[in-house]
C-alpha positions in Angstrom: -36.5 -32.3 31.6 -37.6 -29.0 32.5 -39.9 -30.1 35.5 -40.0 -33.3 37.4 -42.6 -32.3 40.1 -46.0 -33.7 40.1 -48.0 -30.8 41.4 -48.2 -27.5 43.3 -49.5 -27.2 46.8 -53.2 -26.8 45.7 -55.0 -27.4 42.3 -53.7 -25.1 39.8 -56.1 -22.5 38.2 -53.6 -20.3 36.3 -50.1 -19.2 36.4 -47.7 -16.5 35.2 -43.9 -16.7 34.4 -42.2 -13.5 35.7 -38.8 -12.2 35.1 -37.5 -9.1 36.6 -34.7 -7.3 38.4 -35.2 -9.6 41.4 -35.1 -12.8 39.4 -37.3 -15.2 37.7 -40.3 -16.9 39.4 -43.6 -18.4 38.8 -46.8 -16.8 40.4 -49.7 -19.2 40.5 -53.4 -19.1 41.4 -54.5 -22.2 43.2 -57.9 -23.3 44.5 -58.5 -23.3 48.2 -60.7 -25.9 50.1 -63.3 -23.3 50.7 -63.7 -22.7 46.9 -61.7 -19.3 47.1 -58.3 -19.0 45.6 -54.8 -18.1 46.6 -51.8 -16.6 44.9 -48.4 -18.2 45.5 -44.9 -17.6 44.3 -42.4 -20.4 43.4 -38.7 -20.2 42.5 -37.5 -22.4 39.8 -35.0 -25.1 41.0 -33.2 -27.8 39.1 -36.0 -30.6 39.4 -39.1 -28.4 39.8 -40.6 -25.6 41.8 -39.7 -24.3 45.3 -42.6 -22.7 47.2 -41.4 -19.1 48.2 -44.6 -17.3 49.7 -48.2 -16.8 49.7 -49.1 -13.4 48.1 -52.9 -13.5 48.9 -55.1 -16.2 50.5 -58.9 -16.7 50.5 -59.7 -14.2 47.6 -62.2 -14.5 44.7 -61.0 -15.9 41.3 -61.6 -12.7 39.2 -59.6 -10.7 41.7 -56.8 -13.2 41.6 -56.5 -13.2 37.8 -56.3 -9.6 37.8 -53.4 -9.6 40.3 -51.7 -12.5 38.4 -51.6 -10.6 35.1 -50.1 -7.4 37.0 -46.5 -8.2 38.0 -46.5 -5.3 40.5 -48.5 -6.5 43.5 
């Protein structure tokens, strides 16, 4: 199986798989309790995703999607 995890930290809105010179990782847009969203980064591990860092918190979803589609943050 590729992923045995059941969920990310927050409800998922969108994600992007990124592979560059630093490695492979998943960048996600997740919904905050406030209604705004966050962008988080996860590293692929054997049985699922490992949280690495928050890139942005409490931003609007349109900005988050634009950032998500651009690898260079």
